[in-house]
C-alpha positions as CSV (number, residue, x, y, z in Angstrom):
1,M,-202.0,140.0,-127.8
2,N,-202.5,142.9,-126.2
3,K,-206.2,143.7,-125.6
4,Q,-207.2,147.3,-126.0
5,I,-209.6,150.0,-125.7
6,L,-209.5,152.5,-129.0
7,L,-211.7,155.9,-129.0
8,V,-213.3,155.5,-132.2
9,E,-216.0,157.9,-132.0
10,R,-216.0,161.7,-130.0
11,P,-218.9,161.5,-127.1
12,V,-221.7,163.6,-127.2
13,G,-223.0,163.8,-123.6
14,L,-222.4,160.4,-121.5
15,P,-220.3,158.3,-123.6
16,K,-221.9,155.4,-125.2
17,D,-220.9,151.8,-126.0
18,S,-220.1,152.6,-129.6
19,D,-217.7,155.5,-128.7
20,W,-215.2,152.6,-128.2
21,K,-213.7,149.7,-129.9
22,L,-212.1,146.4,-128.3
23,N,-209.2,145.7,-130.0
24,N,-206.9,143.0,-130.2
25,A,-203.2,143.6,-131.3
26,E,-199.8,142.1,-131.1
27,I,-197.2,143.4,-128.9
28,P,-194.6,144.8,-130.9
29,E,-191.1,143.8,-130.4
30,L,-188.9,146.4,-128.3
31,Q,-186.5,148.7,-129.8
32,D,-183.0,149.4,-127.7
33,G,-184.2,151.3,-124.8
34,E,-187.6,149.9,-124.4
35,I,-189.5,148.4,-121.9
36,L,-192.9,146.2,-121.7
37,V,-195.1,146.6,-119.0
38,E,-198.0,144.2,-118.0
39,Q,-200.4,146.5,-116.6
40,D,-202.5,145.3,-113.7
41,Y,-204.5,148.2,-113.1
42,I,-205.9,151.0,-114.9
43,S,-206.7,154.4,-113.2
44,L,-210.4,155.9,-114.4
45,D,-210.5,159.6,-113.8
46,P,-212.7,162.5,-114.7
47,A,-209.9,164.3,-116.8
48,M,-210.7,161.1,-118.7
49,R,-213.7,162.9,-120.6
50,G,-212.0,165.9,-121.4
51,W,-209.2,164.2,-123.3
52,T,-211.8,163.0,-125.6
53,K,-212.5,166.1,-126.7
54,D,-211.0,167.9,-129.9
55,V,-210.6,170.8,-128.3
56,R,-207.4,173.1,-127.4
57,S,-206.5,172.0,-123.9
58,Y,-203.5,171.6,-121.7
59,I,-202.8,168.2,-123.1
60,P,-203.7,167.2,-126.8
61,P,-206.6,165.3,-127.2
62,V,-206.8,161.2,-127.6
63,G,-206.8,160.8,-131.5
64,L,-209.5,158.9,-133.5
65,G,-208.5,155.2,-133.7
66,E,-205.9,155.6,-130.7
67,V,-205.9,153.9,-127.1
68,M,-207.8,155.8,-124.9
69,R,-205.3,157.3,-122.4
70,A,-205.4,156.5,-119.0
71,G,-203.1,156.1,-116.0
72,T,-201.7,152.9,-115.1
73,L,-199.6,150.6,-112.8
74,G,-197.9,147.4,-114.0
75,R,-194.8,145.6,-113.6
76,V,-192.1,145.7,-116.7
77,V,-191.8,141.9,-118.1
78,K,-189.1,142.7,-120.6
79,V,-186.5,144.9,-121.0
80,N,-184.5,146.0,-123.9
81,N,-181.4,147.8,-122.6
82,H,-182.7,150.2,-120.5
83,P,-180.4,152.1,-118.4
84,N,-183.2,152.7,-115.4
85,F,-185.9,149.8,-115.6
86,K,-185.4,145.9,-115.2
87,L,-187.5,142.9,-114.6
88,G,-190.3,143.3,-111.8
89,D,-190.1,146.9,-111.3
90,V,-193.3,148.2,-110.3
91,V,-194.2,151.5,-112.3
92,T,-196.8,153.9,-112.7
93,G,-197.4,156.0,-115.8
94,I,-199.9,157.1,-118.5
95,G,-200.1,153.6,-120.2
96,G,-203.8,153.7,-121.3
97,V,-206.4,151.3,-121.4
98,Q,-204.6,147.8,-122.3
99,Q,-203.3,145.0,-120.9
100,Y,-199.4,145.7,-122.2
101,S,-197.8,149.0,-122.6
102,V,-194.5,149.5,-124.5
103,T,-192.7,152.7,-123.6
104,N,-188.9,154.1,-123.5
105,G,-190.1,155.1,-120.0
106,K,-190.3,158.6,-120.2
107,G,-193.2,159.5,-118.1
108,Y,-193.3,156.5,-116.1
109,Q,-192.0,156.4,-112.1
110,K,-191.0,153.1,-110.3
111,V,-192.2,152.7,-107.1
112,E,-189.2,152.6,-105.1
113,S,-190.2,150.4,-101.9
114,V,-194.0,148.8,-102.1
115,Q,-195.2,149.6,-98.6
116,R,-198.9,149.7,-99.4
117,P,-201.8,147.9,-101.4
118,L,-200.9,148.0,-105.1
119,T,-204.4,150.2,-105.4
120,E,-203.4,153.0,-103.4
121,Y,-200.3,154.1,-105.9
122,L,-203.2,154.9,-108.5
123,G,-204.8,156.6,-105.6
124,T,-203.7,158.5,-102.6
125,L,-200.2,157.6,-103.9
126,G,-200.9,158.3,-107.6
127,M,-202.2,160.9,-109.3
128,P,-205.1,162.1,-107.4
129,G,-203.1,162.3,-104.4
130,M,-200.5,164.6,-106.4
131,T,-203.4,166.8,-107.2
132,A,-204.8,167.0,-103.7
133,Y,-201.4,167.2,-102.4
134,F,-200.3,170.1,-104.6
135,G,-203.5,171.6,-105.5
136,I,-204.0,172.4,-101.6
137,L,-200.9,173.0,-100.1
138,E,-199.3,175.0,-103.5
139,V,-202.0,176.4,-105.4
140,G,-204.3,176.8,-102.4
141,E,-201.5,178.1,-100.0
142,L,-203.2,176.7,-97.0
143,K,-202.5,178.2,-93.6
144,D,-203.3,176.6,-90.1
145,G,-206.4,177.0,-88.7
146,E,-208.1,178.0,-92.2
147,V,-211.8,177.5,-93.2
148,V,-211.9,175.0,-96.2
149,V,-214.5,173.7,-98.7
150,V,-214.1,170.6,-100.4
151,S,-216.8,169.8,-103.1
152,G,-216.6,166.4,-104.6
153,A,-215.3,165.2,-100.8
154,A,-216.3,161.7,-100.9
155,G,-213.9,161.3,-104.5
156,A,-210.5,160.6,-105.2
157,V,-209.1,164.0,-105.2
158,G,-211.7,165.4,-102.5
159,S,-211.1,163.1,-99.3
160,V,-207.6,163.7,-99.8
161,V,-207.9,167.0,-99.9
162,G,-209.8,167.5,-96.9
163,Q,-207.6,165.0,-94.9
164,I,-204.9,167.0,-95.7
165,A,-206.5,170.5,-94.2
166,K,-207.4,168.3,-91.3
167,I,-203.7,167.2,-90.8
168,K,-203.0,171.3,-91.3
169,G,-204.9,172.3,-88.6
170,C,-208.1,173.2,-90.5
171,T,-211.6,173.3,-90.4
172,V,-212.7,171.6,-93.1
173,V,-216.6,170.9,-94.6
174,G,-217.5,168.8,-97.6
175,I,-220.1,168.9,-100.3
176,A,-220.7,165.3,-101.4
177,G,-224.1,163.8,-102.8
178,G,-226.0,161.6,-100.6
179,K,-226.5,160.4,-97.0
180,D,-223.9,157.5,-97.3
181,K,-221.3,159.7,-98.9
182,C,-221.4,162.3,-96.3
183,D,-221.4,159.9,-93.5
184,Y,-218.5,158.3,-95.0
185,V,-216.4,162.2,-95.0
186,V,-217.3,162.6,-91.6
187,N,-217.1,159.9,-89.9
188,E,-214.2,157.9,-91.4
189,L,-212.3,160.9,-93.2
190,G,-212.7,163.3,-90.1
191,F,-214.1,166.5,-91.7
192,D,-215.7,168.6,-89.7
193,A,-219.2,168.6,-91.6
194,C,-220.3,167.8,-95.3
195,I,-222.8,169.3,-97.1
196,D,-225.6,166.5,-99.3
197,Y,-226.0,168.5,-102.4
198,K,-228.7,166.2,-103.4
199,N,-231.0,166.7,-100.5
200,E,-229.7,169.9,-98.9
201,N,-229.6,173.6,-99.9
202,V,-225.9,174.2,-100.5
203,N,-226.1,177.5,-99.9
204,A,-227.8,177.2,-96.4
205,G,-225.4,174.8,-95.6
206,L,-222.3,176.8,-96.6
207,K,-224.1,179.8,-94.4
208,Q,-224.5,177.2,-91.6
209,H,-221.4,175.6,-91.4
210,C,-219.0,178.4,-92.0
211,P,-220.4,181.2,-90.6
212,K,-217.5,183.8,-91.0
213,G,-216.9,182.4,-94.5
214,I,-214.3,180.5,-96.8
215,D,-210.6,180.9,-96.9
216,V,-210.0,178.2,-99.6
217,Y,-212.2,176.3,-101.9
218,F,-211.3,173.2,-103.6
219,D,-213.6,172.7,-106.7
220,N,-213.7,169.5,-108.2
221,V,-217.5,170.0,-109.9
222,G,-217.9,173.9,-111.2
223,G,-221.6,174.7,-112.0
224,E,-224.1,176.1,-109.2
225,I,-221.7,174.4,-106.4
226,L,-218.9,176.7,-107.2
227,D,-221.3,179.4,-107.6
228,A,-222.4,178.9,-104.1
229,A,-218.9,178.7,-102.6
230,L,-217.7,182.0,-104.4
231,G,-221.0,183.3,-102.7
232,R,-219.4,182.8,-99.1
233,I,-216.0,183.5,-99.4
234,R,-213.6,185.8,-96.8
235,M,-210.9,188.4,-97.9
236,H,-208.2,187.1,-99.7
237,A,-209.7,183.6,-100.4
238,R,-208.2,181.2,-102.6
239,I,-210.4,179.1,-105.2
240,V,-208.4,176.1,-106.5
241,I,-209.8,175.0,-109.9
242,C,-209.0,171.1,-110.2
243,G,-212.0,170.1,-112.3
244,A,-215.7,170.3,-113.4
245,I,-217.0,167.4,-113.3
246,S,-220.7,168.4,-113.3
247,Q,-220.2,170.3,-116.8
248,Y,-217.9,167.4,-118.3
249,N,-221.2,165.4,-120.4
250,S,-223.0,168.5,-121.0
251,E,-224.1,168.7,-124.5
252,T,-225.0,172.6,-124.2
253,T,-222.4,175.2,-123.7
254,V,-220.4,175.1,-120.4
255,K,-221.8,177.1,-117.7
256,G,-219.6,179.3,-115.9
257,P,-219.9,181.2,-112.9
258,S,-222.3,184.3,-111.9
259,N,-220.9,185.4,-109.1
260,Y,-217.6,186.2,-109.7
261,L,-217.4,189.7,-108.8
262,S,-217.0,188.1,-105.2
263,L,-213.5,187.7,-106.3
264,L,-213.0,191.4,-106.9
265,V,-215.0,192.5,-103.6
266,N,-212.7,190.1,-101.3
267,R,-209.7,190.6,-103.1
268,G,-209.6,186.9,-103.9
269,T,-208.2,184.6,-106.6
270,M,-209.3,181.9,-108.9
271,R,-206.6,179.6,-110.2
272,G,-206.6,176.6,-111.9
273,M,-204.3,173.4,-111.4
274,V,-202.8,170.7,-113.6
275,V,-201.3,168.0,-112.1
276,F,-198.4,167.4,-114.5
277,D,-197.0,171.0,-113.9
278,Y,-195.5,169.2,-110.5
279,A,-194.0,165.8,-112.0
280,A,-190.8,166.7,-110.5
281,R,-191.8,166.7,-107.1
282,Y,-194.2,163.4,-107.5
283,N,-191.9,161.6,-105.2
284,E,-192.0,164.3,-102.4
285,A,-195.5,163.9,-101.9
286,R,-195.5,160.2,-102.5
287,L,-193.0,159.9,-99.5
288,Q,-195.3,162.4,-97.2
289,M,-199.1,160.8,-97.7
290,E,-197.0,157.1,-97.5
291,K,-196.0,158.7,-94.3
292,W,-199.3,159.7,-93.0
293,L,-201.1,156.6,-94.0
294,N,-198.3,154.5,-92.4
295,E,-199.0,156.7,-89.4
296,G,-202.8,156.5,-89.5
297,K,-203.3,159.9,-89.8
298,M,-205.0,159.4,-93.7
299,K,-206.6,156.7,-95.1
300,S,-207.5,155.7,-98.6
301,K,-210.4,154.1,-100.4
302,E,-210.1,152.3,-103.6
303,D,-213.5,151.1,-105.4
304,V,-212.3,148.3,-107.8
305,Y,-213.6,146.7,-111.1
306,E,-212.6,143.9,-113.3
307,G,-212.1,143.8,-117.2
308,I,-210.9,145.9,-119.9
309,E,-214.4,144.7,-122.2
310,N,-216.3,146.5,-119.1
311,F,-214.4,149.7,-119.4
312,N,-217.1,152.1,-120.4
313,E,-220.0,150.6,-117.9
314,T,-217.1,151.3,-115.1
315,L,-215.9,154.7,-116.6
316,H,-220.2,155.7,-116.2
317,R,-219.6,155.4,-112.4
318,L,-217.5,158.6,-112.5
319,F,-220.7,160.4,-113.3
320,N,-223.6,158.8,-111.7
321,G,-222.2,158.5,-108.5
322,Q,-221.4,154.9,-108.3
323,K,-218.7,154.6,-106.3
324,N,-216.5,154.8,-103.5
325,G,-213.4,156.6,-103.2
326,K,-210.8,156.1,-106.4
327,L,-212.3,154.2,-109.4
328,I,-210.0,151.3,-110.6
329,L,-210.3,148.9,-113.6
330,K,-208.4,145.7,-112.8
331,V,-206.9,144.3,-116.0
332,S,-208.3,140.5,-116.4
333,E,-206.1,138.1,-117.5
């Protein structure tokens, strides 16, 4: 049997236990050209909250009664005449919150050579890492020596963004919630400074640590912090809109930036990015970051919890700050 989490109600505010159903389904017989993946780990990402909303977006919403969409890592345990996958292959894809997934392989990538801990292939070497890599280098058009500010700096995406910017010779200022997270960002990840938005004034912190302004702001949170960053941008600054976690569980209208005219005054740009647009280049980013990890130039941190039945409780850690690094759910036996 295949243990699954189904979406049965569209969450209002923070998701409730009653929004989900723990389901046991039979594993179907494989059709020609399909594989069966036994999933070891499930990636929990802020984007999942958006996927539950019945609104127009870059990807259709999860339907009611469907398995909750999620990135996954697992092993191929059965093959029916597939040209690209064989028994034992380690694969990543969008397998959903379930123990097993049946797929024709579309959208799945084989981890050709496992050189790092498996959980890293859902974090720094997975979708969050791909988001950081292409977001800061391609969308942010990063240049050596620039001043970079990253919100959600202790999170799965923000922590990688800042480390890449440091590797590229930039001054990097993080924004995170709480002293412990700020200490981690500076002392372990090598950021130049970190502003504790829970206990400090963000505007004052940006003025202190970015006296000449911001060249690139990588936004994971939206809201008031985005406004504060817009107020400090330099000429021709780039704003990368990756996420807005402060708004995802809002029960009222999403709050947009009031400082947007700063883009006009400073001839700046604000551009959204979705990692799926770079799918054809994932291997390029993975190989480069694997090299940086092996060389000790980059660190990866995963926070792993166990059991599909604990999905909603673990998901809440994305929004209450009770996690460190990439949040992952280990599939129980």
